[in-house]
matplotlib code that plots the C-alpha trace (Angstrom):
import matplotlib.pyplot as plt

x = [8.8, 5.3, 2.1, 1.7, 5.2, 4.5, 1.4, 3.2, 6.0, 3.4, 1.5, 4.7, 5.7, 2.2, 2.3, 5.7, 4.3, 1.2, 3.3, 5.6, 2.6, 1.1, 4.4, 4.7, 1.1, 1.8, 4.9, 3.0, 0.3, 2.8, 4.6, 1.2, 0.3, 3.8, 3.4, -0.1, 1.2, 4.1, 1.7, -0.9, 1.9, 3.0, -0.6, -0.9, 2.3, 1.0, -2.3, -0.4, 1.4, -1.9, -3.6, -0.8, -1.0, -4.7, -4.2, -1.6, -4.1, -6.8, -4.4, -3.2, -6.8, -7.5, -4.4, -5.3, -8.9, -7.6, -5.0, -7.5, -10.0, -7.4, -5.9, -9.2, -11.4, -14.5, -18.1, -19.9, -21.6, -18.3, -16.7, -19.6, -19.4, -15.7, -16.1, -18.8, -16.7, -13.7, -15.9, -17.2, -13.7, -12.6, -15.6, -14.7, -11.1, -12.3, -14.6, -11.7, -9.5, -12.1, -12.4, -8.6, -8.3, -11.1, -9.3, -6.0, -7.6, -9.1, -5.7, -4.0, -6.6, -6.1, -2.3, -2.8, -5.1, -2.6, 0.4, -1.5, -2.1, 1.7]
y = [46.3, 47.8, 45.8, 47.2, 46.1, 42.6, 42.3, 43.4, 40.9, 38.1, 39.0, 39.0, 35.6, 34.2, 35.5, 33.8, 30.5, 30.7, 31.4, 28.4, 26.1, 27.2, 26.6, 23.2, 22.4, 23.5, 21.4, 18.3, 18.8, 19.1, 15.9, 14.1, 15.1, 14.0, 10.7, 10.1, 10.9, 8.4, 5.8, 6.4, 6.3, 2.9, 1.6, 2.9, 1.1, -2.1, -1.7, -1.2, -4.5, -6.2, -4.9, -6.2, -9.6, -9.8, -8.8, -11.6, -14.0, -13.0, -13.4, -16.8, -18.0, -17.0, -18.8, -21.9, -21.8, -21.7, -24.4, -26.6, -26.3, -27.1, -30.0, -31.6, -31.9, -32.6, -32.3, -29.0, -29.3, -29.8, -27.0, -24.7, -25.6, -25.0, -21.7, -20.6, -21.4, -19.5, -16.6, -16.4, -16.6, -13.8, -11.7, -12.1, -11.2, -8.2, -7.0, -7.3, -5.4, -2.7, -2.3, -2.1, 0.5, 2.5, 2.3, 3.2, 6.4, 7.3, 7.0, 9.0, 11.7, 11.7, 11.9, 14.9, 16.6, 16.0, 17.2, 20.3, 21.2, 21.5]
z = [79.3, 79.3, 78.8, 75.3, 74.4, 75.8, 73.7, 70.6, 71.3, 71.9, 68.7, 66.6, 68.1, 67.5, 63.9, 63.3, 64.8, 62.6, 59.5, 60.3, 60.8, 57.5, 55.7, 57.3, 56.2, 52.6, 52.5, 53.9, 51.3, 48.5, 49.7, 49.9, 46.3, 45.1, 46.9, 45.5, 42.0, 42.4, 43.6, 40.9, 38.3, 39.6, 39.5, 35.9, 34.9, 36.5, 34.6, 31.4, 32.0, 32.9, 29.8, 27.6, 29.3, 28.7, 25.0, 24.7, 26.3, 23.8, 20.8, 22.2, 22.6, 19.0, 17.7, 19.7, 18.3, 14.7, 15.4, 17.1, 14.4, 11.8, 13.7, 14.7, 11.7, 13.8, 12.9, 12.6, 16.0, 17.8, 15.9, 16.7, 20.4, 20.5, 18.6, 21.0, 24.0, 22.6, 21.7, 25.2, 26.6, 24.2, 25.2, 28.9, 28.2, 26.1, 28.9, 31.5, 29.0, 28.6, 32.4, 32.8, 30.0, 31.7, 35.1, 33.5, 32.0, 35.3, 37.0, 34.3, 34.7, 38.5, 38.1, 35.8, 38.3, 41.1, 39.1, 38.0, 41.7, 42.2]

ax = plt.figure().add_subplot(projection="3d")
ax.plot(x, y, z, "-o")
ax.set_aspect("equal")
plt.show()
C-alpha cells in the first residue's frame, strides 16, 4: 500500500471514529435531557401534593378559627388576639403556598424547555 493510500485509510478511519463519538455524545445528551425531564416531572408532582396539603392546612385553620370562636364565647380582646394569630398563620401558609406555586411553574417551564429540545 502506498503512503497516499495509507493516509486515505487513516483519514476514513478517523472520520468514522469522530462520527461514532458524535453520535454517542448526542445519545448521551438526549438521555440526560430525558432524565432531567423525568426528575423535574417528579418534583412537580411532589410540589402539587405539597400545595394541596398547604391548602388543606389553611382551610383547616380557618374552620378551627370559626369553631373556636363559636365554642368559646370569650371577650372581644381574646377573640381579636385569636383572630390575629390565625390570620398570621393563614398569611404564612399563603406565602408558602405562593412560593410553591411559583416553583411549580418554574419547573413546568423547565420541563417544557427540556422536552422541546428533544
